C-alpha positions in Angstrom: 4.1 31.2 -10.0 6.5 32.2 -12.8 6.2 35.5 -14.6 6.9 34.6 -18.2 7.0 38.2 -19.4 7.2 38.7 -23.1 8.1 35.0 -23.7 4.5 34.0 -23.2 3.6 35.7 -26.5 6.4 33.9 -28.3 5.4 30.5 -26.9 1.8 31.0 -28.0 3.0 31.8 -31.5 5.2 28.8 -31.5 2.4 26.4 -30.6 0.2 27.9 -33.3 3.0 27.6 -35.9 3.7 23.9 -34.9 0.0 23.1 -35.3 0.2 24.4 -38.9 3.5 23.1 -40.1 5.4 21.2 -37.4 8.9 22.6 -36.6 9.2 24.3 -40.0 7.5 27.4 -38.7 10.1 30.0 -39.7 11.3 30.6 -43.3 14.9 31.1 -42.2 15.1 27.7 -40.5 13.8 25.3 -43.2 13.5 21.5 -42.7 16.0 19.9 -45.1 14.2 17.7 -47.6 16.7 14.9 -47.1 16.2 14.8 -43.3 14.0 12.0 -41.7 10.6 13.1 -40.4 9.6 10.1 -38.3 11.1 7.6 -35.8 13.2 10.3 -34.2 14.1 10.6 -30.5 14.5 14.0 -28.8 15.9 13.9 -25.3 16.7 16.4 -22.6 19.2 16.6 -19.7 18.7 13.8 -17.1 18.9 16.0 -14.1 17.4 19.3 -12.9 19.3 22.4 -13.9 19.8 24.7 -11.0 20.3 28.4 -11.9 20.9 31.1 -9.3 18.6 34.1 -9.4 19.7 36.9 -11.8 21.9 34.6 -13.9 21.6 32.1 -16.7 22.3 28.5 -17.6 22.4 26.3 -20.7 20.2 23.4 -21.6 21.3 20.8 -24.1 18.8 18.7 -26.1 19.9 15.8 -28.4 18.1 14.4 -31.5 18.8 10.9 -32.7 17.3 8.8 -35.5 15.9 5.2 -35.2 19.4 3.8 -35.3 20.7 6.1 -32.6 22.7 8.3 -34.9 22.7 12.1 -34.6 20.4 14.1 -36.7 22.0 17.4 -37.8 20.6 20.6 -39.2 17.0 19.9 -37.9 14.6 22.4 -36.5 13.7 22.2 -32.8 11.2 24.6 -31.1 11.2 25.6 -27.5 8.6 26.9 -25.0 8.5 27.6 -21.3 6.1 25.5 -19.2 4.9 26.9 -15.9 5.1 24.6 -12.8 1.9 25.1 -10.8 3.6 23.4 -7.8 6.2 26.2 -7.5 5.6 28.7 -4.7 8.3 31.1 -5.9 8.1 33.8 -8.6 10.8 34.6 -11.1 11.3 36.2 -14.6 12.3 33.5 -17.1 13.3 33.9 -20.8 14.9 31.7 -23.4 17.5 32.8 -26.0 15.4 31.5 -29.0 12.1 29.9 -29.7 13.6 27.6 -32.3 17.1 26.5 -33.4 18.9 23.9 -35.6 20.7 20.9 -34.3 24.5 20.9 -34.9 26.6 18.2 -36.5 26.4 16.1 -33.4 22.6 16.3 -33.3 22.6 18.6 -30.3 21.0 21.9 -29.8 21.9 24.3 -26.9 19.5 26.8 -25.5 20.3 29.5 -23.0 17.9 30.1 -20.1 17.9 33.6 -18.4 16.2 34.1 -15.1 15.6 37.2 -13.0 15.5 37.6 -9.3 13.3 35.7 -6.9 10.6 37.5 -4.9 11.3 38.9 -1.5 10.3 35.7 0.3 13.2 34.0 -1.5 11.1 30.9 -2.2 12.7 28.6 -4.8 11.0 28.6 -8.2 10.8 25.9 -10.8 9.7 25.6 -14.4 10.4 23.5 -17.4 11.6 24.0 -21.0 9.7 21.9 -23.6 11.5 21.0 -26.8 9.5 19.9 -29.8 10.1 18.8 -33.4 8.4 16.9 -36.1 8.8 13.1 -36.0 9.5 12.9 -32.3 7.7 13.1 -28.9 8.5 16.2 -26.9 11.4 16.4 -24.5 11.5 18.4 -21.3 14.2 20.0 -19.1 13.4 20.9 -15.5 14.8 24.2 -14.2 15.1 25.3 -10.5 15.9 28.8 -9.5 17.4 29.0 -6.0 20.3 30.3 -4.1 20.8 26.9 -2.5 23.7 24.8 -3.9 23.3 21.5 -2.1 22.2 18.2 -3.6 21.3 14.7 -2.6 21.1 11.5 -4.6 18.1 9.3 -3.6 18.3 5.5 -3.9 14.8 4.0 -3.4 14.7 0.4 -2.1 11.4 -1.5 -1.7 11.0 -4.0 1.2 10.8 -7.0 -1.1 9.8 -9.3 1.8 6.5 -7.4 2.0 5.7 -7.5 -1.7 5.2 -11.2 -2.3 5.3 -11.9 -6.1 4.6 -8.3 -7.0 7.5 -6.7 -8.9 8.3 -3.0 -8.8 9.0 -1.6 -12.3 9.6 2.1 -11.5 9.7 4.5 -8.6 8.1 7.9 -8.5 10.0 10.3 -6.3 8.6 13.5 -4.8 10.7 16.1 -3.0 9.1 18.4 -0.3 11.2 21.4 0.7 11.1 22.5 4.3 8.9 19.5 5.3 9.3 16.4 7.3 7.9 12.9 6.8 6.0 13.5 10.0 4.1 16.2 8.2 3.0 13.9 5.4 0.3 11.3 5.1 1.4 8.8 2.4 -2.2 7.8 1.9 -3.2 11.4 1.1 -0.3 13.4 -0.3 -2.7 16.0 -1.7 -3.2 17.1 1.9 0.5 17.9 2.4 1.3 21.3 4.0 3.6 22.1 1.1 3.5 21.2 -2.6 6.3 18.9 -3.9 8.6 19.7 -6.7 7.9 18.1 -10.1 7.9 14.3 -9.5 10.6 12.2 -11.1 10.2 8.6 -12.1 13.2 6.3 -12.2 13.6 2.6 -13.1 13.6 0.0 -10.3 17.0 0.3 -8.5 17.6 3.6 -10.3 18.6 6.8 -8.5 17.8 10.5 -8.9 19.7 13.6 -7.8 17.7 16.5 -6.3 19.6 19.8 -6.5 19.1 23.2 -5.1 18.4 22.1 -1.6 18.7 24.4 1.4 21.2 23.6 4.1 18.8 24.7 6.7 15.7 23.0 8.1 14.7 19.5 7.0 13.3 18.2 3.7 11.2 15.0 2.9 11.5 12.7 0.0 8.7 10.3 -0.8 9.1 7.2 -2.9 6.2 5.3 -4.5 7.0 2.0 -6.0 4.9 1.2 -9.2 4.3 -2.1 -10.9 4.2 -2.6 -14.6 0.6 -1.2 -14.7 1.8 1.9 -12.9 -0.2 1.0 -9.9 1.3 2.1 -6.6 2.4 -1.0 -4.6 4.7 0.2 -1.9 6.0 3.6 -0.6 8.2 5.3 2.0 9.6 8.6 3.1 13.0 9.8 4.3 14.0 13.1 6.0 17.0 14.9 4.6 18.3 17.3 7.3 19.8 20.4 5.7 22.7 20.2 8.2 23.7 16.8 6.7 24.3 18.2 3.2 27.8 19.0 1.8 28.5 22.2 -0.1 29.5 21.6 -3.7 29.0 17.9 -3.2 26.3 15.3 -3.5 25.4 13.0 -0.7 23.6 9.7 -1.2 20.5 8.6 0.9 18.7 5.3 0.8 14.9 5.7 0.8 13.5 2.5 2.3 9.9 1.8 1.1 8.0 -0.2 3.7 4.5 1.1 3.5 2.4 -1.3 1.4 -0.3 0.0 -1.0 -3.1 0.0 -1.9 -4.1 1.2 1.5 -7.4 -0.4 2.7 -8.6 2.4 4.9 -12.3 3.1 4.8 -15.7 1.4 5.2 -16.6 -1.6 3.0 -19.8 -3.5 2.3 -18.9 -7.2 2.6 -20.6 -10.2 1.1 -19.5 -13.6 2.5 -20.7 -16.9 1.0 -20.4 -20.2 2.9 -21.0 -23.6 1.4 -21.9 -25.8 4.3 -20.2 -28.9 2.9 -19.8 -31.3 4.4 -23.1 -30.9 6.1 -23.2 -30.1 9.8 -23.4 -33.2 12.0 -26.6 -31.8 13.5 -28.4 -31.9 10.2 -29.1 -35.6 10.5 -30.8 -35.2 13.9 -32.9 -32.2 12.5 -34.0 -34.2 9.5 -34.8 -37.2 11.6 -37.2 -35.1 13.8 -39.0 -33.7 10.7 -39.0 -37.0 8.9 -41.4 -38.4 11.6 -44.3 -36.9 9.7 -44.0 -39.6 7.0 -41.5 -42.1 8.2 -44.0 -45.0 8.5 -46.8 -46.1 6.2 -49.5 -45.2 8.7 -48.1 -41.8 9.5 -49.1 -39.3 10.7 -51.5 -41.5 12.7 -48.6 -43.4 14.2 -46.9 -40.2 15.2 -50.1 -38.8 16.7 -50.6 -41.9 18.9 -47.0 -41.8 20.0 -47.3 -38.2 21.3 -50.7 -38.8 22.9 -49.7 -42.0 24.6 -46.5 -40.4 25.9 -48.4 -37.5 27.4 -50.5 -39.9 29.7 -47.7 -40.1 32.2 -44.3 -38.3 32.2 -41.1 -38.4 34.3 -38.5 -35.7 33.7 -35.7 -38.3 33.8 -37.2 -41.7 32.9 -39.9 -40.7 30.5 -39.8 -37.0 29.3 -42.6 -35.7 27.2 -40.9 -36.2 23.8 -43.4 -38.3 21.7 -41.4 -41.5 22.6 -43.7 -43.5 24.9 -42.2 -46.1 27.2 -44.1 -49.4 27.6 -45.2 -49.9 31.1 -44.6 -46.3 32.1 -47.7 -44.6 30.7 -50.2 -45.8 33.3 -53.1 -48.3 33.0 -54.7 -46.4 30.1 -51.4 -46.4 28.4 -51.1 -50.2 28.8 -54.5 -50.5 27.0 -53.3 -48.3 24.2 -50.1 -50.3 23.8 -52.2 -53.6 23.6 -54.3 -52.3 20.7 -51.4 -50.8 18.7 -50.4 -52.4 15.4 -47.7 -54.9 15.4 -44.2 -53.5 14.9 -43.3 -53.2 11.2 -40.1 -52.5 9.3 -39.1 -48.8 9.4 -38.2 -46.9 6.4 -34.8 -45.4 5.5 -33.4 -42.6 7.7 -34.5 -44.2 10.9 -32.5 -43.3 14.0 -31.9 -45.4 17.1 -34.4 -43.4 19.2 -37.3 -43.7 16.8 -40.3 -45.6 17.8 -41.2 -48.6 15.7 -43.6 -48.3 12.7 -46.9 -50.1 13.2 -49.0 -52.3 11.0 -52.7 -52.5 10.2 -53.5 -55.2 12.8 -52.8 -55.6 16.5 -51.4 -58.7 18.1 -54.9 -60.2 18.3 -55.6 -59.6 14.6 -58.0 -56.8 15.2 -57.7 -53.4 13.4 -54.9 -51.5 15.0 -55.4 -48.1 16.6 -53.0 -46.7 13.8 -55.4 -48.0 11.1 -58.4 -46.5 13.0 -56.8 -43.1 13.4 -55.5 -43.2 9.9 -59.1 -43.6 8.7 -59.9 -40.2 10.3 -58.0 -38.6 7.3 -59.9 -40.5 4.7 -61.9 -37.6 3.4 -59.0 -35.2 3.6 -56.3 -37.4 2.2 -55.8 -35.1 -0.8 -55.2 -32.1 1.5 -52.8 -34.2 3.6 -50.8 -35.2 0.5 -50.9 -31.6 -0.7 -49.1 -30.5 2.4 -46.0 -32.4 1.2 -45.0 -33.4 4.7 -42.5 -35.9 3.3 -40.5 -33.1 1.7 -39.5 -31.4 5.0 -36.2 -33.3 5.3 -35.0 -32.4 1.8 -36.0 -28.8 2.2 -34.0 -28.6 5.5 -31.0 -30.0 3.8 -31.2 -27.5 1.0 -31.7 -24.6 3.4 -28.6 -25.6 5.3 -26.5 -26.0 2.1 -25.6 -22.3 1.7 -25.4 -19.3 3.9 -24.6 -15.7 2.9 -23.7 -13.1 5.4 -23.8 -9.4 4.6 -21.7 -7.2 6.9 -19.8 -3.9 7.1 -16.1 -3.6 7.7 -14.6 -0.3 8.9 -10.8 -0.2 8.6 -8.7 2.4 10.4 -4.9 2.8 10.7 -3.1 0.8 13.3 -0.2 1.8 15.5 2.4 0.1 13.2 3.2 0.3 9.5 0.9 -2.0 7.5 -1.3 -2.7 10.5 -5.0 -1.8 10.7 -7.8 -1.9 13.2 -11.0 -3.4 11.9 -14.6 -3.1 13.2 -16.8 -5.8 11.8 -20.7 -5.5 11.9 -23.1 -8.2 10.8 -25.9 -6.7 8.8 -28.0 -9.6 7.5 -28.2 -13.3 6.8 -29.5 -15.0 3.7 -30.4 -18.6 3.0 -30.3 -18.7 -0.8 -31.2 -22.3 -1.2 -34.3 -22.3 1.1 -37.6 -23.2 -0.5 -37.5 -19.5 -1.5 -34.5 -17.3 -0.8 -35.0 -15.5 2.5 -33.0 -12.7 4.1 -33.0 -11.4 7.7 -31.7 -8.1 8.9 -29.5 -8.6 11.9 -31.6 -6.3 14.3 -34.7 -8.4 13.7 -32.8 -11.5 14.9 -31.8 -10.0 18.2 -28.3 -11.5 18.1 -26.5 -10.6 21.4 -23.1 -9.9 19.7 -23.4 -8.8 16.1 -20.5 -6.3 16.1 -16.8 -6.8 17.0 -14.3 -3.9 17.4 -10.5 -3.8 17.8 -9.6 -6.6 15.4 -5.9 -6.1 14.5 -5.4 -6.9 10.8 -2.1 -6.8 8.9 -1.2 -6.1 5.2 1.5 -8.1 3.5 2.1 -9.1 -0.1 -1.1 -7.4 -1.2 -3.2 -9.5 1.2 -5.1 -8.2 4.2 -5.1 -10.8 7.0 -8.0 -10.6 9.4 -7.5 -12.7 12.6 -10.2 -14.7 14.4 -13.1 -12.8 15.8 -16.4 -14.1 17.2 -20.1 -13.3 16.9 -23.3 -14.9 18.2 -24.8 -16.2 14.9 -27.3 -18.7 16.4 -27.3 -20.6 13.2 -30.0 -23.1 14.4 -32.5 -20.5 15.5 -31.9 -18.4 12.4 -32.3 -21.5 10.1 -35.6 -22.3 11.9 -36.8 -18.7 11.2 -35.9 -19.2 7.6 -37.6 -22.6 7.5 -40.8 -21.2 9.0 -40.8 -18.2 6.6 -40.5 -20.4 3.5 -41.5 -24.0 4.0 -44.2 -23.3 6.5 -45.5 -20.3 4.6 -45.9 -22.4 1.5 -48.2 -24.7 3.6 -50.2 -21.9 5.1 -48.6 -22.2 8.6 -46.7 -19.6 10.7 -44.8 -21.8 13.2 -44.5 -25.4 14.4 -47.6 -25.2 16.6 -49.8 -23.8 13.8 -48.4 -26.5 11.5 -49.2 -29.3 13.9 -52.7 -27.9 14.6 -53.4 -27.6 10.8 -52.2 -31.1 10.0 -54.1 -33.0 12.7 -57.1 -30.6 12.3 -57.6 -32.5 8.9 -58.7 -35.6 10.9 -62.5 -35.6 11.5 -65.3 -38.0 12.4 -69.1 -37.5 12.3 -70.7 -38.2 15.7 -74.5 -38.1 15.8 -74.6 -35.4 13.2 -71.7 -33.4 14.8 -68.4 -33.3 13.0 -65.5 -33.7 15.4 -62.0 -32.8 14.3 -58.4 -32.8 15.6 -58.0 -34.1 19.2 -61.8 -34.4 19.6 -61.9 -36.8 16.6 -59.0 -38.8 18.0 -60.5 -39.0 21.5 -63.9 -40.1 20.1 -62.4 -42.8 17.9 -59.9 -44.3 20.3 -61.8 -44.0 23.6 -64.7 -45.8 21.9 -62.4 -48.6 20.9 -61.1 -48.9 24.4 -64.7 -48.7 25.8 -63.6 -45.7 27.8 -65.7 -42.6 28.3 -65.3 -39.7 25.9 -62.6 -37.3 27.0 -60.2 -40.1 28.1 -57.5 -38.8 25.7 -58.5 -35.2 25.1 -56.0 -33.7 27.6 -53.2 -36.1 26.6 -53.8 -35.4 22.9 -53.5 -31.6 23.5 -50.4 -32.0 25.6 -48.9 -34.4 23.1 -49.3 -32.2 20.1 -47.8 -29.3 22.1 -44.8 -31.5 22.8 -44.5 -32.4 19.1 -44.5 -28.8 18.1 -41.9 -28.0 20.7 -39.7 -31.0 19.6 -39.9 -30.0 16.0 -38.9 -26.4 16.6 -36.2 -27.5 19.1 -34.6 -29.8 16.6 -32.7 -26.8 15.2 -31.3 -25.8 18.6 -28.3 -28.2 18.3 -26.8 -25.7 15.7 -26.9 -22.9 18.3 -24.1 -22.1 20.7 -24.4 -20.8 24.3 -22.0 -17.9 24.0 -20.0 -16.7 21.0 -20.8 -19.4 18.5 -19.4 -18.2 15.1 -15.8 -17.4 14.6 -14.2 -15.9 11.4 -10.6 -15.5 10.3 -9.3 -15.0 6.8 -7.5 -12.9 4.2 -8.3 -11.1 1.0 -6.5 -9.3 -1.9 -6.6 -5.6 -1.5 -7.6 -4.2 -4.9 -6.8 -0.9 -6.5 -8.9 -0.3 -9.6 -7.5 3.0 -10.7 -3.9 3.0 -9.5 -4.2 5.8 -7.0 -2.8 3.7 -4.1 -6.2 3.7 -2.4 -8.1 0.4 -2.1 -11.4 0.3 -4.1 -12.3 -3.3 -3.1 -11.3 -6.2 -1.0 -11.3 -9.3 -3.2 -12.8 -9.6 -6.7 -15.1 -12.3 -8.0 -13.6 -11.9 -11.5 -11.8 -9.3 -13.6 -12.5 -5.6 -13.4 -10.9 -3.9 -16.4 -7.2 -4.7 -16.3 -7.3 -5.8 -12.7 -7.8 -9.5 -11.9 -7.9 -10.9 -8.4 -9.6 -13.7 -6.6 -12.1 -13.4 -3.7 -11.1 -13.3 -0.1 -11.2 -16.6 1.9 -12.8 -17.2 5.3 -12.2 -20.0 7.7 -15.2 -20.3 10.0 -16.0 -22.3 13.1 -19.5 -22.9 14.4 -19.3 -23.6 18.1 -22.7 -25.4 18.3 -24.3 -27.5 21.1 -24.0 -30.5 18.8 -20.2 -30.0 18.5 -17.7 -27.7 16.7 -18.3 -27.4 13.0 -15.7 -26.0 10.6 -16.5 -24.5 7.2 -14.8 -22.4 4.5 -16.2 -19.4 2.7 -15.3 -16.7 0.2 -15.9 -12.9 0.4 -15.7 -9.7 -1.5 -16.1 -6.2 -0.3 -16.7 -2.9 -2.1 -16.1 0.5 -0.7 -19.2 2.0 0.9 -20.7 4.8 -1.1 -21.9 6.9 1.8 
């Protein structure tokens, strides 16, 4: 604190007078009518003036016109400004509160200071010079018994900056403090307050005077771009023992700490366009296309599953709705004989698909497919309303986009510009499903949804995050989304309930009793084969269970067995307010004067059906709580 004594009253009067009439506040110092009153430049001394306690010093201000020529006989007013960062206390007075410039355009003011307080802490304050037609000028004054000085040359580590250019450097001097005491990311928490900051042009220097020859002192440099955003910083210790009496040493301040600093917790939104489509998509679509692949579907599909369930072998003939001629027992042989003649299959048929069947068998009789198809005659409208043929397209749309919401917590690493990242998956969204659907990660039961200890680095304004893996289980999660949207729209909950609902539409009247589902199939087919009722009831039930299992399992090829989703990428670190602290990681567009692109992910899905690579974009905003 500075005790201004009687000068406070004078400064107040001076400010009031300026408000009323500019610098022409005293009758004995008139503003000459011929003098210019605009486009003037008032400048103060370039360096800090050091005055010993109980003595005085002189400050010179210069006034120039728009052509750089001196302006003489012009009134300039003065006032003392208190420096809140100063810990010392001293009396300070000035020789006059206004004066006229001389023939060279200069005006000299004498500054008188008293003694420091008993703790002998250096004190600092400023003299403000004002006049009409110009912005104010300022002279910094330090009162101390110390007579040492150091010239600081700040140099940014250009290799870290990329294309960013440093326009100016802000220098802060901390007396009796070391760089180890300071956190460049939070200088407000410094144990001591710095002297008044000084800003120099890129590659410029500044001389700090009045430094003690004892202890150690720290100088912080913050490199600013043309928007005055902090981009890089550094600190240097100045040991008092290295200073030279009555001389100025030069020290290079190497700035190697990149800003803005991305420390903190962020909410991350990552979007992945699954293009090209996963190889497994074709197999998944093929399984779900079976509902309407052939003209006599779903009757053909129903008979395939029932016939295949008559006899099974885990190796030669698994229960997969693909019956093998000659391997399904005697009843199976009878069924094969009455099936429709093979017909041309529709598009999208795979090599493992069973053939489509016609209306007649090889003997020209109505085929079993046509007989079973007739069981849907009265419910054909409901069957068509179920839109079974749309499943393949709905699956393709669902697996077109994926959004992952996550949380990223970033802490300081052991090296400069290195950081430790903890990445937690929070939720998955399928925006292009039949209706957008989101799952919170805990409800999915993913074994590994959190990764810690990821070592990230900051260079050229980009935070690089190396590869780290999760258990995403894309296939299972996609099936959940399919069930919650496509199934729900059809009144089903899962594959089993869907299968039961579809084939439950089949019915036949038997002596006044309406049979439906497997009972209807059994009655119609067993009668055709002249077999007793119930000959296919068990096989039908098992076959439909196998169909439901096969449909649900079609998504499994997108799952991995261990860690199956790996991310690596980078993102611009965005400072929206220029305080050197990151406010966002990546931007989708422009925010005020700040423009940056999103972050980019490279992702690998290690699925059972093969490794699949995809790119994505991401942005992150600082968490509010």
